[in-house]
TORKE-49609 format. One line per 10 residues: number of its first residue (from 1); their letters; for each residue x, y, z of C-alpha. Coordinates in Angstrom, 3 decimals, always signed. Example, Ala and Ser with C-alpha at 12.3 -4.5 7.8 and 13.67 -1.06 7.14 Angstrom:
2
1	AS	+12.300 -4.500 +7.800; +13.670 -1.060 +7.140;
! end
This chain:
768
1	MHINLARWST	+197.834 +83.151 +62.275; +196.124 +82.066 +58.578; +196.742 +79.289 +57.341; +198.501 +79.804 +53.718; +195.307 +78.026 +52.109; +196.962 +79.312 +48.615; +199.454 +76.841 +48.718; +196.988 +73.904 +49.069; +196.184 +72.195 +45.842; +192.864 +72.200 +44.515;
11	DRLLAEASKL	+192.023 +68.267 +45.536; +193.669 +68.538 +49.250; +190.957 +71.434 +49.251; +187.990 +70.384 +48.073; +188.505 +66.733 +50.469; +188.894 +69.312 +53.076; +186.130 +71.831 +52.673; +183.677 +68.506 +51.334; +184.793 +66.814 +55.264; +183.760 +70.195 +56.727;
21	RDRSFGRLTT	+180.798 +71.001 +54.780; +179.901 +67.135 +56.178; +181.034 +68.111 +59.378; +178.378 +71.224 +59.693; +175.772 +70.178 +57.557; +175.458 +66.410 +56.912; +174.502 +65.380 +53.488; +171.225 +67.617 +53.768; +171.547 +70.372 +51.089; +168.867 +72.852 +51.233;
31	YSPKAFFPFT	+167.274 +75.783 +48.243; +164.850 +77.858 +49.019; +161.557 +78.047 +46.323; +161.174 +81.257 +45.274; +159.637 +83.839 +42.571; +162.050 +86.501 +41.514; +160.380 +90.243 +41.618; +162.386 +93.124 +38.985; +161.185 +95.449 +40.893; +162.919 +98.225 +39.252;
41	MLCRDSCGYC	+165.635 +97.683 +35.875; +167.001 +100.557 +35.818; +170.142 +101.265 +37.998; +172.996 +104.324 +38.561; +175.476 +102.499 +37.887; +177.082 +100.567 +35.379; +178.928 +97.254 +35.597; +180.514 +95.518 +32.930; +178.710 +92.533 +32.914; +175.539 +93.125 +33.702;
51	TFAKAPARLA	+172.758 +93.097 +31.506; +169.796 +93.041 +34.626; +169.950 +96.162 +34.190; +168.202 +98.801 +31.518; +168.296 +101.925 +29.784; +164.726 +103.350 +30.388; +163.820 +103.499 +26.597; +164.036 +99.377 +27.035; +161.149 +99.438 +29.827; +157.475 +100.345 +29.633;
61	QAYMTLDEVT	+157.799 +101.245 +32.851; +160.007 +102.463 +35.922; +159.030 +99.903 +38.785; +156.845 +96.771 +38.961; +153.223 +98.557 +40.258; +151.624 +96.434 +43.179; +148.963 +95.006 +41.181; +151.719 +93.231 +39.409; +153.267 +92.211 +42.843; +150.114 +91.203 +44.375;
71	NLARSAHARG	+149.213 +88.922 +40.683; +152.816 +87.654 +40.941; +152.744 +87.075 +44.593; +149.590 +84.567 +44.253; +150.432 +83.099 +41.194; +154.223 +82.241 +42.862; +152.695 +81.239 +46.597; +150.282 +79.002 +44.312; +152.977 +76.975 +42.894; +154.323 +76.558 +46.109;
81	AIEALFTLGE	+156.789 +79.598 +46.010; +157.942 +81.029 +49.228; +160.878 +83.163 +48.655; +160.084 +86.748 +46.948; +162.825 +87.654 +46.109; +163.134 +91.541 +45.623; +166.288 +92.382 +43.257; +166.536 +95.348 +41.681; +168.712 +98.712 +40.075; +170.674 +101.179 +42.966;
91	RPEDRYAIAR	+168.607 +104.925 +43.764; +167.787 +104.793 +40.025; +165.666 +108.262 +40.933; +169.356 +109.654 +41.039; +170.255 +109.270 +37.058; +166.698 +108.938 +35.813; +163.757 +111.368 +35.565; +161.310 +109.161 +34.115; +162.258 +107.012 +37.748; +162.140 +110.020 +40.232;
101	EELDRLGYRS	+158.891 +111.510 +38.273; +156.923 +108.105 +38.785; +157.734 +107.945 +42.616; +156.507 +111.333 +42.253; +153.409 +109.831 +40.617; +152.967 +107.351 +43.335; +153.558 +109.323 +45.879; +156.675 +108.219 +47.375; +160.030 +109.500 +48.613; +162.702 +106.945 +47.186;
111	TVDYLRQGAE	+162.759 +103.551 +45.422; +163.378 +102.296 +49.053; +160.668 +103.824 +50.719; +157.719 +102.581 +47.333; +159.864 +98.965 +47.803; +158.247 +98.662 +51.408; +154.931 +99.074 +50.602; +156.490 +96.131 +47.480; +157.429 +93.735 +49.987; +154.097 +94.535 +52.098;
121	TALKEHLLPH	+151.915 +93.766 +49.230; +153.972 +90.310 +48.695; +153.349 +89.849 +52.501; +150.109 +89.810 +52.324; +149.373 +86.753 +49.493; +151.714 +84.825 +52.071; +155.222 +84.888 +50.433; +158.452 +86.355 +52.527; +160.187 +88.681 +50.983; +164.360 +88.441 +50.685;
131	INAGNLAPDE	+165.549 +92.129 +49.648; +168.551 +92.971 +47.328; +168.252 +96.503 +47.381; +172.003 +97.415 +46.880; +173.605 +99.752 +49.430; +171.759 +100.633 +51.932; +171.681 +103.361 +54.938; +171.346 +101.909 +58.491; +167.828 +103.922 +58.124; +167.087 +102.987 +54.824;
141	LALLRPVAVS	+167.913 +98.885 +56.733; +165.697 +99.613 +59.430; +163.118 +100.726 +57.616; +163.040 +97.693 +55.455; +163.292 +95.172 +58.422; +159.935 +94.937 +59.241; +159.456 +93.741 +55.647; +161.469 +91.485 +55.080; +162.572 +88.387 +56.088; +166.897 +88.928 +55.193;
151	MGIMVESINE	+168.233 +90.942 +53.373; +172.274 +90.775 +51.285; +174.138 +92.696 +48.716; +176.913 +90.903 +46.775; +180.728 +92.178 +48.190; +181.399 +90.265 +44.349; +185.128 +91.514 +45.194; +187.667 +93.273 +47.714; +189.500 +94.851 +44.829; +188.883 +98.021 +44.111;
161	TLPCHRLAPD	+190.213 +98.946 +40.776; +188.313 +96.404 +38.601; +187.550 +97.640 +34.848; +184.139 +96.193 +35.452; +183.047 +98.667 +38.670; +184.934 +102.012 +37.210; +181.406 +103.913 +36.055; +179.977 +101.399 +39.230; +180.218 +103.594 +42.403; +177.911 +102.139 +44.735;
171	KEPQRRLQML	+180.569 +98.755 +44.018; +183.284 +99.987 +46.159; +183.741 +97.124 +48.135; +184.397 +98.411 +51.636; +180.874 +100.397 +51.205; +178.903 +96.952 +50.973; +181.246 +95.372 +54.162; +179.919 +98.215 +56.054; +176.152 +97.665 +55.063; +176.609 +94.119 +56.205;
181	KDAGELSIPM	+178.115 +95.967 +59.726; +175.282 +97.945 +59.917; +172.963 +95.149 +59.367; +174.455 +92.998 +62.038; +174.204 +95.981 +64.222; +169.975 +96.226 +63.074; +170.024 +91.489 +63.624; +169.407 +91.466 +59.939; +170.348 +87.723 +58.593; +171.894 +89.128 +55.417;
191	TTGLLIGIGD	+173.547 +87.700 +52.815; +176.218 +88.311 +50.455; +178.952 +86.632 +48.279; +182.105 +86.574 +45.660; +181.421 +87.418 +41.848; +184.240 +84.508 +40.400; +186.399 +85.850 +37.342; +185.270 +89.769 +36.895; +188.973 +90.219 +37.224; +189.703 +89.319 +40.757;
201	TEGDRIEALR	+192.881 +87.157 +41.891; +192.755 +83.819 +44.809; +194.534 +86.230 +46.753; +191.807 +89.117 +46.701; +189.028 +86.180 +46.993; +190.696 +84.668 +49.884; +191.140 +88.595 +51.330; +187.200 +89.386 +50.852; +186.123 +85.962 +52.653; +188.406 +86.675 +55.993;
211	AIAAIAERYD	+186.815 +89.968 +55.848; +183.530 +88.199 +55.275; +184.254 +85.860 +58.274; +185.379 +88.590 +60.431; +181.950 +89.776 +60.727; +180.059 +86.763 +60.757; +182.405 +86.118 +64.160; +181.412 +89.378 +65.272; +177.515 +89.826 +64.487; +176.645 +86.447 +63.423;
221	NIQEVIIQNF	+174.135 +87.485 +61.423; +175.954 +86.156 +57.606; +173.627 +83.689 +57.309; +175.068 +82.819 +53.440; +177.489 +83.184 +51.087; +177.268 +82.853 +47.578; +179.852 +82.091 +45.647; +178.509 +82.683 +41.990; +180.927 +82.544 +38.406; +180.957 +85.055 +36.574;
231	VPKPATQMAL	+179.122 +84.185 +32.561; +180.071 +86.837 +29.353; +177.098 +87.894 +27.719; +176.997 +88.971 +24.914; +176.356 +93.117 +24.625; +178.148 +93.460 +27.933; +181.989 +94.998 +28.195; +182.707 +92.181 +29.178; +181.275 +89.743 +26.650; +184.530 +88.144 +25.326;
241	VPPPSRAEYL	+186.267 +87.694 +28.605; +186.588 +84.156 +28.990; +184.430 +82.416 +32.422; +186.198 +81.579 +35.406; +187.905 +77.649 +34.688; +186.056 +74.664 +36.350; +189.037 +74.288 +38.926; +189.618 +77.709 +39.903; +185.618 +78.025 +41.006; +185.728 +75.024 +42.468;
251	RSIALARLIL	+188.821 +76.193 +44.180; +186.991 +78.931 +45.194; +184.355 +77.905 +46.440; +186.199 +74.868 +49.236; +187.920 +78.678 +50.108; +184.790 +79.822 +50.767; +184.418 +76.833 +52.970; +187.501 +76.617 +54.595; +187.641 +80.342 +54.962; +183.913 +80.879 +56.848;
261	PPTVSLQAPP	+182.437 +79.890 +60.307; +181.052 +76.656 +59.614; +177.788 +77.467 +60.615; +177.218 +79.768 +58.204; +175.669 +78.209 +54.503; +177.858 +78.346 +51.386; +175.837 +78.549 +48.340; +176.724 +78.255 +44.155; +173.689 +78.846 +41.955; +172.636 +75.399 +40.032;
271	NLSDDVSELL	+171.749 +77.088 +36.750; +175.267 +77.998 +35.790; +176.127 +75.381 +36.437; +176.357 +71.683 +33.998; +177.396 +69.632 +37.135; +175.899 +70.039 +40.845; +178.147 +67.385 +42.168; +180.972 +69.528 +42.010; +179.525 +72.172 +43.352; +178.607 +69.719 +46.122;
281	MAGVNDLGGI	+182.086 +68.280 +46.484; +184.031 +71.209 +46.670; +181.846 +72.269 +50.310; +178.292 +73.945 +48.858; +175.384 +72.917 +51.322; +172.682 +75.466 +49.780; +171.732 +75.591 +46.314; +169.983 +79.801 +46.232; +166.485 +80.698 +44.922; +164.537 +77.568 +43.006;
291	SRVTPDHVNP	+161.785 +78.861 +40.643; +158.682 +76.941 +39.314; +157.370 +80.737 +38.179; +159.857 +83.083 +36.811; +162.706 +83.151 +34.850; +166.454 +84.216 +36.361; +166.356 +87.370 +35.438; +169.881 +88.126 +35.883; +170.717 +85.128 +34.164; +167.862 +84.873 +32.341;
301	ERPWPNTTEL	+169.521 +82.721 +29.136; +170.338 +80.101 +32.309; +166.927 +77.982 +33.287; +166.427 +77.046 +36.395; +166.677 +72.862 +37.466; +163.504 +71.225 +37.475; +163.724 +70.471 +41.364; +162.232 +66.784 +41.092; +164.762 +66.078 +38.795; +167.220 +67.967 +40.690;
311	SERLERLGFA	+166.954 +65.941 +43.948; +166.311 +62.936 +42.490; +170.133 +63.258 +41.181; +171.300 +64.846 +44.192; +170.046 +61.504 +45.658; +172.242 +59.492 +43.705; +175.742 +61.474 +45.176; +174.537 +60.272 +48.481; +172.562 +63.915 +49.369; +168.795 +64.908 +50.055;
321	LTPRLPIYPS	+167.619 +68.378 +49.185; +165.225 +69.961 +50.777; +163.143 +73.282 +51.106; +164.344 +76.028 +53.062; +163.112 +79.975 +54.232; +164.593 +82.849 +52.993; +165.624 +83.024 +56.486; +167.906 +79.953 +57.539; +166.379 +77.657 +60.859; +169.492 +79.307 +63.377;
331	YLQTPSRWID	+167.964 +82.874 +63.978; +164.624 +81.361 +64.311; +166.228 +79.599 +67.614; +166.478 +83.546 +68.724; +163.211 +85.909 +66.912; +163.295 +88.067 +69.347; +166.590 +89.830 +67.963; +166.450 +88.261 +64.486; +162.686 +88.650 +63.408; +160.638 +91.826 +64.213;
341	DSLIPAINYH	+157.499 +90.278 +65.655; +155.275 +92.008 +62.405; +156.926 +88.638 +60.385; +156.270 +85.885 +62.468; +153.027 +85.569 +61.092; +153.835 +84.847 +57.675; +156.908 +82.502 +58.491; +154.373 +80.358 +61.290; +152.774 +80.228 +58.388; +155.318 +78.282 +55.639;
351	RDQLGFAREH	+157.956 +77.055 +58.618; +158.282 +73.433 +59.723; +158.952 +72.797 +63.446; +162.542 +72.900 +63.071; +162.367 +75.979 +61.267; +163.118 +74.726 +57.386; +159.784 +75.428 +54.804; +157.312 +72.699 +54.692; +158.226 +69.335 +52.709; +155.186 +68.920 +51.219;
361	RWFSGEPTQL	+151.464 +70.511 +50.449; +150.340 +67.925 +53.294; +148.376 +68.962 +56.272; +146.687 +67.554 +59.141; +142.696 +67.772 +58.731; +142.542 +67.721 +55.293; +142.072 +65.589 +52.819; +145.223 +66.406 +50.672; +146.707 +63.636 +48.359; +149.680 +61.936 +50.165;
371	PDRVFLKPSN	+152.892 +62.401 +48.119; +154.875 +59.816 +45.689; +157.696 +59.716 +48.099; +157.315 +60.106 +51.413; +160.743 +59.126 +53.052; +164.168 +59.110 +51.238; +166.163 +55.742 +51.408; +169.437 +55.871 +51.323; +171.993 +54.378 +49.447; +173.928 +51.653 +51.446;
381	SLATPAWLDE	+177.593 +53.676 +51.264; +175.698 +56.755 +53.248; +177.232 +55.651 +56.798; +174.316 +55.446 +59.528; +174.291 +58.833 +61.585; +176.368 +57.943 +64.753; +173.234 +59.138 +67.016; +170.983 +56.442 +65.726; +174.162 +53.792 +66.073; +173.930 +54.674 +69.797;
391	LRDELDAGHE	+170.947 +55.229 +69.933; +169.574 +50.876 +68.688; +172.374 +50.005 +70.949; +170.876 +51.918 +73.999; +167.690 +50.395 +73.326; +169.013 +46.649 +72.079; +170.730 +46.485 +76.010; +167.320 +47.097 +77.489; +168.198 +50.284 +78.656; +165.461 +53.444 +77.955;
401	APTELLVEAG	+165.834 +55.858 +74.823; +167.570 +58.684 +75.913; +166.347 +61.994 +75.753; +169.477 +63.572 +74.014; +169.465 +60.990 +71.187; +165.191 +61.483 +70.975; +166.191 +65.104 +70.675; +168.405 +64.342 +67.387; +166.040 +61.341 +66.398; +163.408 +63.709 +66.400;
411	SAKGFDVMGV	+165.558 +65.952 +64.609; +166.120 +64.212 +61.918; +165.504 +65.773 +58.227; +166.425 +63.841 +54.646; +167.709 +60.467 +54.689; +167.930 +59.947 +58.656; +164.225 +59.672 +58.697; +163.705 +56.848 +57.295; +166.566 +55.717 +59.537; +164.245 +56.025 +62.634;
421	VELADDLRRK	+161.194 +54.634 +61.075; +162.537 +51.813 +60.802; +163.878 +51.153 +64.117; +160.469 +52.358 +65.376; +158.904 +49.577 +63.767; +161.226 +47.118 +64.445; +160.017 +47.597 +68.042; +156.316 +47.701 +67.027; +157.562 +44.165 +65.170; +159.201 +42.928 +68.053;
431	TVGDVVTYVA	+156.600 +44.117 +70.904; +152.670 +43.765 +69.194; +153.647 +42.130 +66.143; +151.849 +42.332 +63.234; +148.148 +42.696 +64.715; +146.041 +46.436 +64.169; +143.765 +46.765 +66.497; +140.291 +48.983 +66.837; +137.783 +48.855 +69.843; +134.294 +49.670 +68.871;
441	NRNINYTNVC	+132.757 +52.682 +70.425; +131.152 +56.074 +70.576; +132.534 +59.663 +71.147; +130.241 +62.205 +72.816; +131.277 +65.237 +73.226; +128.226 +66.637 +75.193; +129.245 +70.411 +75.601; +131.018 +72.528 +73.480; +130.689 +75.425 +76.236; +133.640 +75.837 +78.692;
451	TFKCRFCAFS	+135.020 +78.590 +80.678; +138.613 +78.118 +80.014; +140.821 +80.515 +77.376; +142.720 +77.188 +75.308; +144.217 +79.244 +72.247; +144.073 +75.997 +70.023; +140.563 +75.174 +70.544; +138.514 +75.558 +67.523; +135.405 +73.809 +69.727; +134.746 +75.762 +72.506;
461	KGPLSLNLRG	+132.375 +77.775 +72.876; +133.346 +80.797 +75.754; +133.259 +84.658 +75.694; +136.911 +85.181 +73.630; +136.331 +82.575 +71.023; +137.522 +82.866 +67.843; +136.035 +80.582 +66.253; +131.915 +80.576 +66.030; +132.010 +77.538 +64.371; +128.267 +75.898 +65.462;
471	TPYLLSLDEI	+126.350 +77.049 +68.366; +127.034 +76.773 +72.184; +124.960 +73.066 +74.095; +124.657 +70.856 +76.426; +123.617 +67.833 +75.572; +120.740 +66.091 +79.163; +121.408 +63.804 +80.681; +118.865 +61.387 +78.571; +119.864 +62.976 +75.513; +123.781 +61.240 +76.155;
481	LDKVGDAQEH	+121.495 +57.871 +77.456; +119.810 +57.638 +74.010; +123.599 +58.061 +72.763; +125.254 +55.230 +74.606; +122.388 +52.858 +73.741; +122.194 +53.449 +70.006; +126.063 +52.921 +70.534; +125.383 +48.967 +72.192; +122.391 +48.044 +69.757; +125.818 +48.681 +67.377;
491	GATEVCLQGG	+128.305 +46.596 +68.809; +129.795 +49.150 +70.805; +132.030 +48.264 +73.656; +132.887 +51.095 +74.624; +132.027 +55.181 +74.794; +134.456 +58.152 +75.378; +132.553 +61.024 +76.684; +134.763 +64.788 +76.981; +133.598 +68.151 +76.949; +134.318 +71.359 +77.890;
501	IHPTFDGEYY	+134.302 +72.588 +80.799; +130.901 +74.334 +81.408; +130.255 +76.931 +84.039; +127.746 +75.222 +85.949; +129.345 +71.767 +86.062; +130.589 +71.240 +89.921; +132.376 +67.414 +90.152; +128.275 +65.654 +90.714; +127.919 +66.421 +87.130; +130.394 +64.124 +86.132;
511	LTVAKAIHTQ	+129.509 +61.532 +89.003; +125.596 +61.933 +87.966; +126.660 +60.862 +84.621; +128.913 +58.302 +85.016; +126.303 +57.057 +87.332; +123.908 +56.546 +85.232; +125.305 +55.049 +82.328; +127.039 +52.448 +84.370; +123.356 +51.425 +85.762; +121.371 +51.421 +82.249;
521	FPAIHLHGFS	+124.698 +49.573 +80.834; +126.564 +48.509 +82.863; +128.572 +46.230 +80.255; +129.666 +49.292 +78.260; +133.521 +49.974 +79.875; +133.029 +54.375 +80.338; +136.179 +55.993 +79.214; +135.641 +59.459 +80.518; +136.859 +62.923 +81.154; +139.937 +64.769 +80.729;
531	ALEVFTGAKR	+142.256 +65.527 +83.415; +140.675 +68.978 +83.242; +137.487 +68.037 +83.846; +138.775 +65.462 +86.996; +141.059 +68.236 +88.382; +138.220 +71.154 +88.206; +135.338 +68.285 +89.106; +137.329 +67.995 +92.554; +138.368 +71.452 +93.356; +134.613 +72.691 +92.845;
541	LHIELDDYLR	+134.088 +70.151 +95.088; +136.768 +70.913 +97.203; +137.677 +67.328 +98.103; +140.729 +65.661 +97.568; +141.579 +64.115 +93.943; +142.135 +60.654 +95.311; +138.664 +61.013 +96.593; +136.939 +62.336 +93.748; +138.851 +59.836 +91.928; +137.716 +56.684 +94.078;
551	QLHDAGLKSL	+133.786 +57.647 +93.491; +133.725 +57.792 +90.206; +135.421 +53.758 +89.654; +132.822 +53.337 +92.293; +129.931 +55.479 +89.938; +131.031 +53.496 +86.980; +134.159 +55.024 +85.494; +136.798 +52.824 +84.067; +140.031 +54.393 +82.752; +140.791 +58.456 +81.721;
561	PGTAAEILYD	+141.812 +59.737 +78.268; +144.731 +61.575 +77.897; +143.948 +64.756 +76.688; +144.542 +67.961 +78.094; +148.224 +67.471 +78.063; +149.043 +69.097 +74.733; +153.001 +69.582 +75.156; +153.050 +68.460 +78.449; +155.935 +71.318 +79.545; +155.034 +74.329 +81.040;
571	PVRAILCTDK	+156.283 +77.055 +78.700; +154.847 +75.756 +76.052; +151.662 +75.265 +77.947; +151.393 +79.331 +78.930; +150.875 +79.560 +74.973; +148.951 +77.548 +74.142; +146.814 +76.806 +77.768; +147.847 +79.476 +79.851; +144.645 +79.084 +82.916; +144.825 +75.316 +82.117;
581	LTTDEWLQVH	+146.449 +72.552 +84.473; +150.080 +72.288 +84.633; +152.262 +69.656 +83.815; +152.385 +68.655 +87.551; +148.600 +68.797 +87.713; +148.504 +66.602 +84.753; +150.855 +64.046 +85.883; +149.077 +64.376 +90.029; +145.580 +63.187 +88.300; +147.210 +60.083 +86.289;
591	ATAHAVGLRS	+149.419 +58.890 +88.998; +146.566 +59.570 +91.242; +143.663 +57.615 +88.635; +146.422 +54.833 +88.429; +146.880 +54.706 +92.038; +143.389 +54.102 +93.018; +142.982 +51.277 +90.172; +141.990 +53.364 +86.613; +143.935 +53.098 +83.316; +144.329 +56.278 +81.429;
601	NVTMMFGSVE	+146.537 +57.114 +78.407; +148.822 +59.360 +77.011; +148.144 +62.043 +74.008; +150.118 +64.891 +72.703; +148.601 +67.629 +70.395; +151.669 +68.460 +68.085; +152.640 +70.764 +65.187; +151.544 +74.542 +67.067; +154.424 +76.078 +68.503; +156.588 +73.233 +70.631;
611	DIGAVVRHFD	+159.911 +72.533 +69.496; +161.654 +68.764 +69.559; +163.229 +70.023 +72.748; +159.663 +70.245 +74.600; +158.331 +67.215 +72.524; +160.945 +65.268 +74.355; +160.220 +66.612 +77.649; +156.443 +65.283 +77.555; +158.126 +61.885 +76.445; +160.398 +61.722 +79.456;
621	VTRQLGQATH	+158.092 +62.597 +82.231; +155.265 +60.961 +80.932; +157.538 +57.444 +80.434; +158.912 +58.614 +83.712; +155.042 +57.764 +85.432; +154.290 +55.093 +83.379; +157.139 +52.731 +84.961; +156.437 +53.804 +88.053; +152.307 +53.653 +87.430; +152.250 +50.808 +84.257;
631	GFTEFVPLPF	+148.803 +52.147 +83.986; +148.627 +53.773 +80.477; +147.825 +51.572 +77.944; +148.559 +53.703 +74.738; +149.900 +56.463 +73.240; +148.054 +58.585 +71.198; +150.108 +61.356 +68.791; +147.246 +64.185 +67.987; +148.320 +65.893 +64.949; +147.092 +69.668 +65.650;
641	VHMATPIFRS	+144.496 +70.822 +63.230; +145.019 +74.355 +62.870; +142.211 +76.387 +59.924; +139.850 +77.782 +62.757; +142.322 +77.603 +65.811; +142.506 +80.815 +67.538; +145.824 +80.330 +67.980; +146.597 +80.422 +64.009; +144.381 +82.938 +62.768; +146.361 +85.486 +65.254;
651	GRARRGPTLR	+149.009 +83.936 +63.532; +151.387 +82.645 +66.414; +151.202 +78.982 +65.194; +152.480 +76.989 +62.490; +150.034 +75.275 +60.277; +149.990 +72.222 +62.032; +152.683 +69.636 +61.732; +154.767 +68.205 +58.489; +154.607 +64.630 +57.245; +158.073 +64.439 +58.356;
661	ETVLIHALGR	+157.037 +65.439 +61.845; +153.981 +63.285 +61.931; +156.103 +60.421 +60.803; +158.731 +61.376 +63.550; +156.526 +61.712 +66.401; +154.603 +58.149 +66.109; +158.464 +56.689 +65.718; +159.670 +58.409 +68.388; +156.715 +57.228 +71.212; +157.208 +54.129 +70.011;
671	IAYHGVIDNI	+161.359 +54.536 +70.836; +160.781 +56.321 +73.797; +158.019 +53.726 +75.792; +159.977 +51.335 +74.252; +159.242 +48.484 +77.327; +156.737 +51.196 +79.218; +153.533 +51.617 +76.968; +152.966 +49.001 +74.061; +150.299 +50.387 +71.766; +151.603 +53.545 +69.562;
681	QVSWVKLGVE	+148.077 +54.672 +69.092; +146.485 +56.461 +65.097; +144.644 +58.992 +64.929; +142.423 +58.607 +61.063; +140.318 +62.271 +62.241; +143.132 +63.956 +62.162; +145.320 +61.840 +59.537; +142.598 +60.371 +57.234; +143.106 +56.577 +56.155; +145.644 +57.180 +53.236;
691	GAALLLGCGA	+147.690 +58.759 +56.436; +146.632 +56.459 +59.123; +148.410 +53.391 +56.492; +150.905 +55.100 +56.051; +151.761 +55.609 +59.581; +151.052 +51.803 +60.402; +154.602 +51.444 +59.462; +156.442 +54.095 +60.980; +155.947 +52.440 +64.082; +152.513 +52.277 +65.034;
701	NDLGGTLMEE	+149.754 +49.208 +65.494; +146.191 +50.863 +66.761; +143.360 +52.794 +64.968; +141.703 +54.336 +68.023; +137.837 +53.901 +67.530; +134.677 +53.958 +65.371; +133.501 +57.050 +66.867; +130.106 +57.333 +64.972; +130.601 +60.847 +65.850; +133.428 +63.649 +66.995;
711	SISHAAGATH	+132.947 +67.124 +67.604; +136.441 +68.803 +68.295; +139.070 +68.254 +65.134; +135.893 +68.765 +63.106; +135.711 +72.361 +64.965; +138.837 +73.064 +64.177; +138.610 +72.265 +60.207; +139.049 +68.581 +59.852; +137.469 +66.647 +57.076; +138.447 +63.474 +57.562;
721	GTALTHDDFA	+134.796 +61.779 +58.359; +133.647 +61.236 +61.873; +132.688 +57.558 +61.737; +134.813 +53.939 +60.310; +133.545 +50.746 +59.961; +134.720 +47.268 +60.682; +135.914 +46.857 +56.803; +137.087 +50.146 +56.532; +139.841 +49.608 +59.157; +140.327 +46.150 +57.860;
731	LVAQHAGRIL	+141.159 +47.732 +54.397; +143.395 +50.202 +56.009; +145.520 +47.494 +57.560; +145.698 +45.261 +54.084; +147.495 +48.232 +52.812; +149.477 +48.409 +55.096; +149.841 +44.475 +55.076; +148.802 +43.494 +58.701; +146.170 +42.213 +60.317; +142.915 +43.659 +61.552;
741	QQRTTFYEPV	+141.766 +42.773 +64.981; +139.205 +44.332 +67.101; +140.252 +44.918 +71.222; +138.470 +46.435 +73.549; +139.762 +49.299 +75.843; +142.431 +47.064 +77.461; +143.777 +45.419 +73.932; +141.334 +41.983 +74.808; +140.892 +40.457 +71.231; +137.230 +41.017 +70.266;
751	SNDPNQRIPV	+135.690 +38.165 +68.372; +135.008 +40.303 +64.311; +131.955 +38.457 +63.897; +130.141 +40.666 +61.466; +126.790 +41.126 +63.205; +129.038 +43.245 +65.819; +130.262 +45.275 +63.679; +128.659 +48.849 +63.401; +126.999 +49.885 +60.294; +127.854 +53.420 +59.855;
761	QAMPGLAP	+128.674 +54.945 +56.270; +132.094 +54.269 +55.418; +134.550 +57.080 +54.562; +135.784 +57.074 +51.034; +139.578 +56.155 +50.878; +141.848 +53.429 +50.352; +140.767 +51.602 +46.881; +141.282 +47.575 +47.892;
! end
């Protein structure tokens, strides 16, 4: 039974719509960075308000050329656009000979046929097509589905007798509603909406919204509904028709929010309103496509807002602006249903872990400048989200952070990110104070030959390697010892040994290397051999894991790195490293190592294919082991460096984590491991010195090692250097407002005597 919303006062409608928007979407307001592609401005319909459609005499050509599509797409991509909005008139070849002749000359049967090629062209230039091509038959929808992440058709009005549509048979409402249903049958995410003020009544709008809501409830394919206000334009039939009043327009928005399912985003064009705050207060959560490249070809007299200024204005109102893709995040949770497989690489190129667009043009491993504002600071009037209050209460009571609250914290966007960061840094301050530590060490990657086929690895030189950076190598024992001796002479207290699983190795290799190093350099802490190396060594020697780890310990090994963990959740490992250790095997190696007197750390490679649920599972299983053994010294988050990796090159991984994700993973590490692992490390190799300084304010307290050399991240494309000095680390700590202290592998303090500093070339970075 429908509530008679038409009888509600405007104030009541707006108040209830605003509350519902907050419950469904919070204070996060989205928009799509786009470029407008007017693929053809010819149209067989004549609407009484339209200036987009042109007569042939006013156009140099009927259609955009593919070269024009390419050039616009390249320019748009370079300026940060993600969406290619293809808007065009309906079937102009049925009305205009010039359109038919041009299609024949180009070799295409129809506008839709040529449109598919245009969308493919934009995809090649890293834009995601959203297609508004008017009424399409099911076979035409199916033709376009592999080249469009979403499509759209405006219902405009349910009223079939509007004078403005007298010469526009394609604006027949039931045909448009049927296309939405056909798209639902084909699992195509759709945009639709109403045009307010073209002769429709509020009763018409309510009827239309209920028809759209019924389709959304049946098919789940209505991702957004646009409530657009009519703007009269000179030289049109409706030039003298007044636009809808503000009250009429805002009532329409509020009615849409209250009638539509709460999962459907509600959009209003920001360039058609002078006061965006009114739109938000009426229930809008999305501002549609905004372009820095092209005008609004439908309303060219109304420029797009500047997104920086818009974001600042929204923040003052208590709303956080964030970019999205032209397909909404919920549809990416079940991609096999909603997305043609051929579109996955293009979507991965732009998406973040949650399915939104990347907020900043920042990538791990690249020397990209940090944005001016990383966090949005909420005003005092904004309530803290309930899950954050609950998380803080659990920790204050001495309990571990519940996994469901860690998922909420890891999914934070907008203002909520700052709340998670502040909680993590409070815990850091209480746990380890303001000291920032580092270890003087040398990293020795003794071979890059590996029999395993990890799809995230660009370092390994195996038979299926897609990246041929460098040549296969295997250091001799003398070369390894020379490197250890050089490190000790330069003040190192630790060497870290890791490499590929060479086909000629058996478990004796690792024992031999450990014994040789310990015998010749007994003062050096030997931190080496991943769980994969240990597990494989024991297996190839046909001995029990505990016996093998005891032999390694007796040979001089003191601790294990946590590498080979990646994401400790087997469905993710099946994608990243199908022939590698299982989650249980990694945990078994570290549990056994702790039992025989070795310590180790926990690593996590994040930002490739995992979701936040998989991340939290990783935290939980390692936290449980740490509680049982007390054997972990630190947590080391490792942002995925994507550039040269096989899984990225094949389009199956994201371009590494976003800056928001990187901040939150470090903060979550502090929160999840509170009371279990005291030290959270920053990988300056992957983040750079500026990134490292930022992360020290997000719960981290350790800068890792001086390294002296590094091969694995740099094989993947990282360019942040391979060595830092004590003075470099001191500069990072200074910029974070903290105190630097050299440490041992087990976090015992070491003198910072200048004679002990490692005189390697400093990396450019932070200025004093």
